[in-house]
Rosetta silent file (secondary structure, phi, psi, omega in degrees, C-alpha in Angstrom):
SEQUENCE: MQYSVGVEYALHCLVYLIDVPSNDSIGIKDLAEFQGLPETFLSKVFGKLSKAGIVSSVPGVKGGYRLSRSPEDISFWDVVEAVEGRKPIFQCKNIKANGYLYRENCCVAPSFCTINSVMLSAEEKMRDDLRSKSLAWLNEELGSVLSKQIREDTRKYFSKRNT
SCORE:     score description
SCORE:     0.000 S_00000001
   1 L     0.000  135.533  179.546  -93.632  322.521   -5.060 S_00000001
   2 L  -152.963  129.070  173.746  -91.230  325.059   -3.707 S_00000001
   3 L   -87.075  152.558  178.945  -87.771  324.791   -2.225 S_00000001
   4 L   -69.718  162.999  178.409  -86.827  327.141    0.554 S_00000001
   5 H   -64.175  -18.279  177.876  -84.612  330.145   -0.061 S_00000001
   6 H   -59.299  -33.303  177.989  -81.921  328.214    1.815 S_00000001
   7 H   -65.524  -45.054  178.729  -81.228  326.168   -1.329 S_00000001
   8 H   -63.248  -46.153  178.335  -80.600  329.323   -3.329 S_00000001
   9 H   -56.477  -46.385 -177.557  -78.410  330.802   -0.578 S_00000001
  10 H   -61.531  -49.680 -177.745  -76.403  327.601   -0.390 S_00000001
  11 H   -62.402  -43.314  178.607  -75.788  327.292   -4.131 S_00000001
  12 H   -61.652  -44.139 -176.959  -74.779  330.934   -4.483 S_00000001
  13 H   -73.882  -35.036 -179.564  -72.384  330.762   -1.552 S_00000001
  14 H   -62.616  -31.351  178.729  -70.871  327.385   -2.431 S_00000001
  15 H   -58.375  -37.245 -178.188  -69.646  328.796   -5.740 S_00000001
  16 H   -70.315  -20.656 -179.990  -67.357  331.155   -3.810 S_00000001
  17 H   -81.540  -13.032 -176.883  -65.773  328.230   -1.992 S_00000001
  18 L   -60.599  -44.120 -174.863  -64.621  326.610   -5.242 S_00000001
  19 L   -89.402    4.017 -178.918  -61.538  328.802   -5.659 S_00000001
  20 L   -73.655  125.923  177.039  -60.537  328.801   -1.991 S_00000001
  21 L   -56.420  151.355 -173.099  -57.080  327.232   -1.538 S_00000001
  22 L   -60.837  -22.674  179.953  -57.185  323.983    0.452 S_00000001
  23 L   -95.700    4.452  179.328  -55.515  325.571    3.490 S_00000001
  24 L  -114.253  176.149  175.657  -57.968  328.532    3.608 S_00000001
  25 L  -153.596  170.453  175.479  -61.651  329.001    4.319 S_00000001
  26 E  -122.683  132.895 -179.370  -64.308  331.698    4.032 S_00000001
  27 L   -77.577  152.669  177.631  -66.266  332.866    7.041 S_00000001
  28 H   -58.933  -41.171 -179.031  -70.043  332.962    7.232 S_00000001
  29 H   -58.808  -44.213  179.772  -69.917  336.663    8.031 S_00000001
  30 H   -66.181  -43.730  178.412  -68.006  337.374    4.806 S_00000001
  31 H   -61.950  -44.313 -179.294  -70.314  335.193    2.694 S_00000001
  32 H   -64.867  -44.321 -179.740  -73.391  336.813    4.213 S_00000001
  33 H   -63.207  -45.121 -178.412  -72.029  340.321    3.790 S_00000001
  34 H   -61.422  -40.313 -177.139  -70.986  339.724    0.176 S_00000001
  35 H   -89.744  -10.692 -176.406  -74.407  338.335   -0.769 S_00000001
  36 L    71.169   39.561 -177.350  -76.435  340.679    1.432 S_00000001
  37 L  -111.110  157.101  174.963  -77.893  337.746    3.367 S_00000001
  38 L   -69.189  124.276 -176.113  -78.803  337.327    7.035 S_00000001
  39 H   -61.709  -40.837 -176.923  -75.785  335.788    8.771 S_00000001
  40 H   -65.094  -41.293  179.161  -77.794  333.766   11.291 S_00000001
  41 H   -67.728  -43.623  179.454  -79.901  332.082    8.608 S_00000001
  42 H   -61.760  -35.204  177.485  -76.868  331.388    6.407 S_00000001
  43 H   -61.310  -41.270  178.089  -75.159  329.864    9.435 S_00000001
  44 H   -65.477  -41.557  178.940  -78.035  327.397    9.807 S_00000001
  45 H   -61.745  -44.432 -179.121  -77.862  326.523    6.109 S_00000001
  46 H   -69.987  -26.527  172.779  -74.122  325.883    6.354 S_00000001
  47 H   -62.070  -41.315  177.711  -74.704  323.725    9.421 S_00000001
  48 H   -67.704  -40.488  178.497  -76.883  321.478    7.241 S_00000001
  49 H   -64.390  -36.774  178.475  -74.290  321.490    4.444 S_00000001
  50 H   -67.055  -45.558  179.402  -71.623  320.523    6.964 S_00000001
  51 H   -60.332  -32.709  179.831  -73.727  317.694    8.376 S_00000001
  52 L   -83.185   -3.843  178.312  -74.218  316.390    4.813 S_00000001
  53 L    79.567   18.987  178.831  -70.456  316.427    4.183 S_00000001
  54 L   -85.453  -38.807  175.943  -70.597  319.112    1.495 S_00000001
  55 E  -126.202  161.665  171.875  -68.546  321.628    3.469 S_00000001
  56 E  -127.603  145.788 -178.866  -66.284  321.366    6.460 S_00000001
  57 E   -91.965  146.322  178.016  -65.829  324.003    9.098 S_00000001
  58 E  -115.693  115.672 -177.576  -62.470  325.408   10.070 S_00000001
  59 L   -74.682  165.058  174.286  -62.350  326.612   13.681 S_00000001
  60 L   109.055  174.740 -177.896  -60.543  329.693   14.919 S_00000001
  61 L   -59.308  -41.784  179.134  -60.368  333.420   14.342 S_00000001
  62 L   -93.780   15.933 -176.408  -59.599  332.967   10.643 S_00000001
  63 L   -72.606  176.512 -179.033  -61.983  330.014   10.475 S_00000001
  64 E   167.396 -139.567 -179.032  -64.897  329.495    8.186 S_00000001
  65 E  -130.196  153.032  171.778  -65.935  326.916    5.633 S_00000001
  66 E  -142.191  161.574  177.493  -64.390  325.109    2.693 S_00000001
  67 E   -66.976  140.666  177.202  -65.691  322.451    0.341 S_00000001
  68 L   -88.896  -21.530 -179.468  -65.324  318.907    1.657 S_00000001
  69 L  -130.776  168.272  178.199  -65.426  317.364   -1.817 S_00000001
  70 L   -69.223  152.156  179.968  -64.401  318.481   -5.254 S_00000001
  71 H   -58.684  -27.638  177.509  -66.903  320.713   -7.088 S_00000001
  72 H   -67.876  -24.007 -175.741  -67.397  317.925   -9.647 S_00000001
  73 H   -99.797    9.079  178.074  -68.649  315.673   -6.849 S_00000001
  74 L  -118.670  108.132 -178.459  -71.234  318.086   -5.403 S_00000001
  75 E   -91.952  162.986  174.070  -74.485  318.087   -7.352 S_00000001
  76 H   -56.731  -39.467 -178.862  -77.380  320.487   -7.100 S_00000001
  77 H   -64.029  -37.761  176.877  -79.381  317.554   -5.730 S_00000001
  78 H   -56.253  -42.326 -178.732  -76.813  317.022   -2.960 S_00000001
  79 H   -69.526  -45.601  178.406  -77.390  320.629   -1.905 S_00000001
  80 H   -58.053  -47.717 -177.807  -81.188  320.403   -2.156 S_00000001
  81 H   -64.666  -38.370  178.809  -81.218  317.205   -0.113 S_00000001
  82 H   -64.482  -43.316 -175.346  -78.863  318.665    2.517 S_00000001
  83 H   -80.608  -41.412 -173.700  -80.959  321.816    2.965 S_00000001
  84 H   -94.922  -20.740 -175.536  -84.470  320.410    2.484 S_00000001
  85 L    95.102 -176.860 -172.467  -84.108  316.870    3.763 S_00000001
  86 L  -101.371    2.839 -176.031  -85.042  313.582    2.117 S_00000001
  87 L   -69.172  145.216  178.708  -88.833  313.615    2.183 S_00000001
  88 L   -67.956  153.988  178.475  -90.594  313.205   -1.174 S_00000001
  89 L   -69.522  -48.898  178.625  -92.311  316.226   -2.669 S_00000001
  90 L   -91.731  126.372 -179.659  -95.523  314.322   -3.345 S_00000001
  91 L  -121.003   99.502 -176.885  -96.851  312.505   -0.327 S_00000001
  92 L   -63.839  127.762  177.887  -99.636  310.131   -1.256 S_00000001
  93 L   -99.533    5.018  177.880 -102.384  310.004    1.386 S_00000001
  94 L    52.514   46.459 -177.876 -104.033  307.008   -0.305 S_00000001
  95 H   -69.744  -14.944  179.729 -107.408  308.758   -0.446 S_00000001
  96 H   -60.604  -29.443  179.701 -108.668  306.234   -2.995 S_00000001
  97 H   -69.267  -15.504  178.440 -109.293  303.859   -0.096 S_00000001
  98 H   -93.486    0.575 -178.111 -111.796  306.404    1.263 S_00000001
  99 L   -60.628  156.749 -175.191 -113.832  306.402   -1.959 S_00000001
 100 H   -52.543  -49.983 -176.177 -117.550  305.723   -1.846 S_00000001
 101 H   -63.261  -35.654 -178.129 -117.407  302.208   -3.312 S_00000001
 102 H   -76.100  -29.098  177.135 -114.651  301.124   -0.943 S_00000001
 103 H   -70.184  -32.309 -177.893 -116.503  302.528    2.092 S_00000001
 104 L   -84.639    4.821  179.363 -119.557  300.513    1.132 S_00000001
 105 L    59.935   26.875  176.640 -117.441  297.320    0.987 S_00000001
 106 L   -78.594  -33.279 -173.871 -118.450  296.713   -2.639 S_00000001
 107 L  -140.820  169.559  174.795 -114.917  296.475   -3.814 S_00000001
 108 L  -109.153  129.098  179.941 -111.369  296.304   -2.564 S_00000001
 109 L   -64.465  133.507  177.707 -109.158  299.310   -3.290 S_00000001
 110 L   -64.648  148.307 -178.540 -106.203  298.365   -5.503 S_00000001
 111 L   -77.677  -22.689 -178.470 -102.846  298.556   -3.746 S_00000001
 112 L   -90.218  130.422  179.083 -101.223  300.300   -6.730 S_00000001
 113 L  -111.982  114.453 -178.820 -101.919  304.025   -7.121 S_00000001
 114 H   -62.307  -41.554 -179.245 -101.426  305.379  -10.632 S_00000001
 115 H   -61.532  -47.398  178.800 -101.341  308.997   -9.441 S_00000001
 116 H   -60.261  -41.961 -179.986  -98.614  308.266   -6.899 S_00000001
 117 H   -60.434  -45.314  179.692  -96.627  306.374   -9.531 S_00000001
 118 H   -64.468  -45.192 -178.236  -96.754  309.294  -11.991 S_00000001
 119 H   -63.898  -42.644  179.356  -95.826  311.851   -9.333 S_00000001
 120 H   -67.024  -35.785  177.101  -92.897  309.783   -8.060 S_00000001
 121 H   -64.609  -43.976  178.314  -91.665  309.232  -11.606 S_00000001
 122 H   -62.993  -41.879  177.357  -91.745  312.980  -12.311 S_00000001
 123 H   -59.363  -42.611 -178.955  -89.903  313.636   -9.054 S_00000001
 124 H   -65.107  -38.234  176.753  -87.206  311.163  -10.011 S_00000001
 125 H   -62.845  -40.514  177.391  -86.717  312.875  -13.381 S_00000001
 126 H   -64.662  -44.931  178.716  -86.269  316.198  -11.598 S_00000001
 127 H   -60.866  -41.429  178.401  -83.786  314.661   -9.166 S_00000001
 128 H   -59.912  -41.920  178.888  -81.852  313.130  -12.080 S_00000001
 129 H   -64.211  -43.429  179.169  -81.607  316.548  -13.723 S_00000001
 130 H   -68.010  -31.835  175.881  -80.397  318.141  -10.487 S_00000001
 131 H   -68.577  -26.717 -177.031  -77.904  315.283  -10.016 S_00000001
 132 L   -80.297  -10.152  179.753  -76.496  315.996  -13.483 S_00000001
 133 L  -108.547  122.195 -178.694  -75.564  319.586  -12.554 S_00000001
 134 E  -110.123  171.824  174.290  -72.552  320.024  -10.281 S_00000001
 135 H   -62.396  -34.843  177.165  -70.866  322.993   -8.666 S_00000001
 136 H   -62.825  -42.851  176.510  -68.127  322.628  -11.286 S_00000001
 137 H   -59.995  -46.489  179.633  -70.759  322.927  -14.021 S_00000001
 138 H   -59.582  -42.968  179.511  -72.223  326.020  -12.297 S_00000001
 139 H   -60.962  -41.808  177.677  -68.778  327.576  -12.039 S_00000001
 140 H   -64.427  -43.237  179.092  -68.226  327.048  -15.781 S_00000001
 141 H   -61.186  -43.768  179.186  -71.628  328.533  -16.584 S_00000001
 142 H   -64.068  -33.552  176.975  -70.888  331.589  -14.459 S_00000001
 143 H   -62.961  -26.975 -179.631  -67.583  331.925  -16.261 S_00000001
 144 H   -91.897  -17.551 -178.913  -69.458  332.326  -19.527 S_00000001
 145 H  -107.025  -21.759  178.421  -72.106  334.793  -18.285 S_00000001
 146 L  -100.162  148.172  178.629  -70.127  336.955  -15.855 S_00000001
 147 L   -69.597  155.424  177.454  -67.327  339.244  -16.923 S_00000001
 148 H   -60.400  -33.534 -179.847  -63.767  338.321  -16.047 S_00000001
 149 H   -64.422  -43.675  178.502  -63.617  341.524  -14.009 S_00000001
 150 H   -63.424  -44.009  179.312  -66.531  340.493  -11.805 S_00000001
 151 H   -61.509  -43.999 -178.899  -65.028  337.044  -11.278 S_00000001
 152 H   -67.405  -41.698  179.009  -61.638  338.550  -10.413 S_00000001
 153 H   -63.390  -36.750  177.840  -63.164  341.163   -8.077 S_00000001
 154 H   -64.932  -46.588  178.518  -65.070  338.395   -6.288 S_00000001
 155 H   -60.713  -41.357  179.173  -61.895  336.354   -5.782 S_00000001
 156 H   -63.681  -41.365 -179.566  -60.081  339.464   -4.515 S_00000001
 157 H   -55.747  -49.962 -177.167  -62.902  340.227   -2.080 S_00000001
 158 H   -76.576  -32.365  179.010  -62.624  336.853   -0.398 S_00000001
 159 H   -69.502  -32.965  176.258  -58.831  336.594   -0.589 S_00000001
 160 H   -65.408  -35.306 -179.438  -58.479  339.972    1.199 S_00000001
 161 H   -67.761  -26.177 -176.365  -60.718  338.665    3.975 S_00000001
 162 L   -93.591    1.387  179.991  -58.427  335.695    4.545 S_00000001
 163 L  -100.335    0.000    0.000  -55.196  337.674    4.904 S_00000001
């Protein structure tokens, strides 16, 4: 199982939108430049985030993006689902029905698949963990691992871009 780099890009960039005043926004170009990311790809990621209602776009020369909901209400899972879509990680192909005994019509394949059940259960546990972590939680964690100077310099970088 592997999520695309778009999930990482999204989570990193969304953190910068937390401190943006409600009447401001941050442009894709600025986010991409700050993170050293390709602007066109980040634009596609933010299109998905916008469609999912995580961010809203602000048109115009000083336009960009801002959070559509409070950071407490945006979970890691919301971001994963917006970027990756809703398909399950494990996709049962029901190969047990192709087994030798079932091909020979000796038996009837059971409708319940233990392997699928275990995989779906594990997936749900992962989703629950990702649902329990919000952007607000991430912001707090970053506050404890990054220096105050780095946090302040980051805020200054984006606030200068909006003036």
